[in-house]
Steps between C-alpha positions, in 0.01 A plus 500: 500500500613138482303232318564139400717609209723725707524866588304743292495876473126500434270635765142398538254758620197367681209719585248398760149463367602517137252362248773429244519146366819311579533359149342735254344375182633680196162540340154397614416396144771231525340376821155481340633330187672231705175445692302463179762265353485299824122474464532386139759238602265386778212463257716298258622271780151487652340375180758222485470384863128571559389137455757388757403776745134413458571133568695589815236745623202285397471269803487796738156649444556782750840627392503411129450850362714656773787267409472595132493874570790475746704297251450752219574794731820335626620420148425858389694642795801277431497582128470873575792497745722298264424728206552813714838384626606385152398837353687696767805273467502545123475878547801488735314625807519171691819303554447135578780328687 
């Protein structure tokens, strides 16, 4: 098999209909911990920027609460992904660049 780095003696077996995850998580507890830490980081950031978010969402009486919920959900997702990748990189399971 040839990849971007050159020829390799590794073979990749692919099975049709396999339920195996492409990138396995070492431990589900690590995944849950990074999610909880992402939620805590979101709450800390949310308390700091809530007055600004409320001022931005205030004029729109229809979408005010939707904007706030979407903002917190988006920040939580970003924090979770960043913490997950950082954790996996630190553990040596993900190689960036």
